[in-house]
N, C-alpha and C positions, 0 to 999 in steps of 0.2 A: 501515443503516449511521448514526449519527446526524451532522453537520456540524461541521465542524473548528474552527469557533465561534459565538456565538451572534448574535442579530438588537442585541441590546446592546455586544454586547464591537464590532458592527461600527459600529455609533454614538458611541461613545469612539474607533474608527478614527477616523471621519469629520467627527469631532467634531462633530454634529448630529441633532437628534431624524429620526428617522425612521418611515416606514407599518411596524406591524412584519410583516405580512405581505407585505410585496414585501423585509421586511432578509431571513425569512430564507428566504425563496429565492431567495432572491441567494447565501445563503451556504452552500443544501443545493446551488445547483448550479453554484458553486463547488469546493464539496468534490466534487462529481462528476467535477468535468472533473479535477480532482487524482488520481484514483482509477482514471480511466483510461486517464491518462498514463503513472502509474509501472507499472501493470498491482499492485496491493497492496490490500489492504483497508484497511490499518493500521492499524485500531483492535487492540483483543487480542480475539479470541475462539477460537473452540474448532469443528476443522473436518475432514471424513472425505473424506478425499482417494482414491478409488481410479484404483490406477496400472497400465500395461501392466508386464507383467517381461521385463527389455530381457535379460537372461542376461549381462550385464554386473555391474561389483560394486558399480554405484551406481546410486541411483535420487535424484529432484528435484522436490520437492515445489512449487507453484506459490506459496503463501504465507513471507513469513521475516517479521520474525525471529523463530525456532522456539524455542520457549522451554521444552514437556513433549511428547515422545511420550505419550498415553495406552495404543499399543496395536497392534501392525503384525500383520497376520496374512497370511499365503502362501498360497494356494492352500487358505484355511479352518483352516492352522496356524496359529496362537495364537506369535508367537515372544518373546523373551525379549530382553530391551534388556543390553547389552553381548557376550553370549551370541553371542546371532546380530544383532544391526544394533546398530549406532552410527549416532548423526543428529550433524549439523551445526547452529549458528546462523541457518545462510546457509541450511539447508532439503536439506540433502545426508546421505540415508539411506544409509551404509555396511555389506552385507552379510557379516557376517562367518561362519564356519562348519567346519564340520573339525577345528577344533581343539579346539570344546569349552568353551572359554572367550575371551573377551578379554585379548587381549594390549593391554596400553598400550606394547608397547614395540614396538608395529609400527602403525604410525597408518595403514596402507592394509587395505584388505576381504581376506581371507582367502575368501572367499567369492563367489557370483554368485548372481542375484536368478533365480529360477524364469524360465523364458521361457514368459510369457504374456498374455492378456488379457485387462484387468482381474481382474486375479485376484491382484494386493496391494493391501489397505486398509489406510493413516492412517491415525488419530483422533492431529490433534495441536494442541496452544496455540499463538499463532504473534500476532507487534502487535507493538506500542510504546505504552508509558504515554502517558498525556495530561501526564506532568509530566517528560519526552524531551526533547532536543536535534532529534529526527527527527519526529516527532508537533508538539515549538510549527514546525518548520518546513514544516509545513503547514496549521499554522492561520495564519504571518503569511502565507503565495499566496494561503489562503484570502479570510483580510481586504483585501488586493491586489488580486486578481481580480473577487469581492463590490465593494468599492467602486467602483472601475473601470468596474460594469456599470450599479449604484448610481445614481451620479452621472451617470455619461452612457449611456443605456440605448439610445440610436438607434447609438451610438459614431461620432461627428462629431469631425469635428478643430477647427471654432469655433463658435460663437456666438451671431449680432451682433443683441441690439432695442437700438434705437433709437441712441443715443451710444453703450451699453455694448458690448464686445464680449468673449467668454471663448474662452482659448482654450488645449485639453488638447492637452500637450506628446507623448503617444501616442495614436498610433488605431490600435486592433485589427483584425486582421482581420475576415473578415464570421463570424460565431459569437461573441456577447456574450459566454461567457466559453472564449475562448483564450486561455491561459496566452504571457505570452513571452518569449521564446528565453533570459533572465536565469533567470524563473523555474522553466524547465524545463532548469537547470545545476546550481542552488540543490535541485532532487529529484531528480539521480542519484544520490547514494550512496545511496537510498531503491529502487535500480530493481534488480529482479531479476540478480545476472551469471549 
């Protein structure tokens, strides 16, 4: 997956010239830390997910927002959107059945998914466009995290050379690409619920 920011954007953020290879590594690792924190890919992508059937009316996909469902098969049978299932942006897939058609006046599933191990295959598109607020949040935090790591690779609280002393207001815990609590809170709306 692509980094949320480029070395050029990191240089502009830090207002200094950077080593391109080191800057690329910084934005790559910061982007990876964000994806791991929220357990989401974030980028627009198409995914094939194989799920266990629960016997209940809902299944939940790993990624969101879900923008399209290409296909759903249950025990090898291709289902029809509207008549057999309906999906939400949050990644829930409801099983409709027995009525023959989706009832727009009934918001709750009327059917049940088969109880099966790895018997339901869903192909779907998910993620945020780079122009969205959510993606922008990831980009901002990636620049902050990468900037801290680039400027202060040893994560020192201060540096003193002769008469000059430089002090940083934030010292990260072990792990150069750790997110601050405020950054984690900013990412909360992007987490799977």
